[in-house]
C-alpha positions, 0 to 999 in steps of 0.5 A: 500500500505504501509503495502504491501511494509512493508511486501515486505521489511520484506521478502526481508531482511529476505531472504538475512539475511538467506543467509548471516547467512548460509555463516557465519556458512559455512565459519567461522568454516573453517577459524578459524580451518585453514581447508579451502582450501582458505588461509587468513591472520589473518587481512583478516579474521578479516576484512572479519568478520567485513565486514560481521557484517556490512552488516548483521547490515544494513540488520537487520536495514532494517528488523526493518524498514519494521516491523515498516511500518507494525506496522504503518498500524495496527489499533490504539488501543483507551483507554477510558479516562472519566476524564476531562483533564485540564492541564495548562503549561508555559515556553520556550523551551531552545536551548540545549534541541532543539538542542539535539532533532533535532540532534538525530532525524536528524541522526537516519534517515535510509539513514545515516546508509546506507551511514555509513555502505557503507562507512565502507565497502568501507574502509574495502575493501581498508585496505584489498587490501592495502598490494597488492597495489603499492601505499599505501597512503590513497586516497584523496577522501577517506579522504574527504568522511570521513570528510564529514560523520564524521565531516562536516555533524554534524557541518553543521547540528548543524549550521542549528539547531542553525539557525532554533532556532534563526529565529523562534519567537516561541522559543524566548518567554515564552509560555502558553499551556492549554490542555483539552479533545478537543484541546490544546491552545498555547499563547504567544506574537506572537502566539495565537492558538487553535488546536484540537487533531484531527488536529494532525496525530501522536504523538511521545514521546522522553525522553524530549518531546512530538512531535505533528505532523501536517505533516511529518516534522512539529510538535509542541513541548511540553516540559516534564520539564513543566509538573508536575509528575502527569500531565505528567502521566495523559497526557500520559494516555490521548494521548492513547484515541486520534485516532492518530499514536503513537511512 
């Protein structure tokens, strides 16, 4: 079902992108050479072109999202790992690293980019029509929307991240990790658990972390700083032998 939705998304956004591309090819040369019957000022041309680029960017973003859905449905390639895995790690995840990771993941969501694109389009429309409006002052609701998207939302997100970090006991203590071919063992002052690799359904790698997902929004974090270079390379090879989604 997800694969079907992914292909449907790809076809839909591809068609819309093709229509916009044809429109751009047909309109822009005429506007630039001033041969078009529709006379537009430089401000109107610039605003319209910017609007087209924003819409096309959103459509490309939707197309990429559809491609990702299709790729997730592909058969996961498994690579043999005949060696014995024995990696021991120790350390504490810092607030700064956790904050940066969570902040980036929060604002990479498709919904945020869609809202941002719609807001930019709305702003362009307002400034394009500003000259023909008797009252040229910026509407108060537009100011509130800008403050909410660009200022208030990131600040509230940072407060929420800090609260989550401070209230989660696992981040406040030194943890010991032991990784072998069958499972990962995590031990600390308040936690002592062993999880088999088959327990996780997805492993996501970022610049500084491995995220071992138990569910869609729940993951165990492995800080790359805790690995030696050799162990890091070995673990990267090992996760390719696990039957999980890898990102």
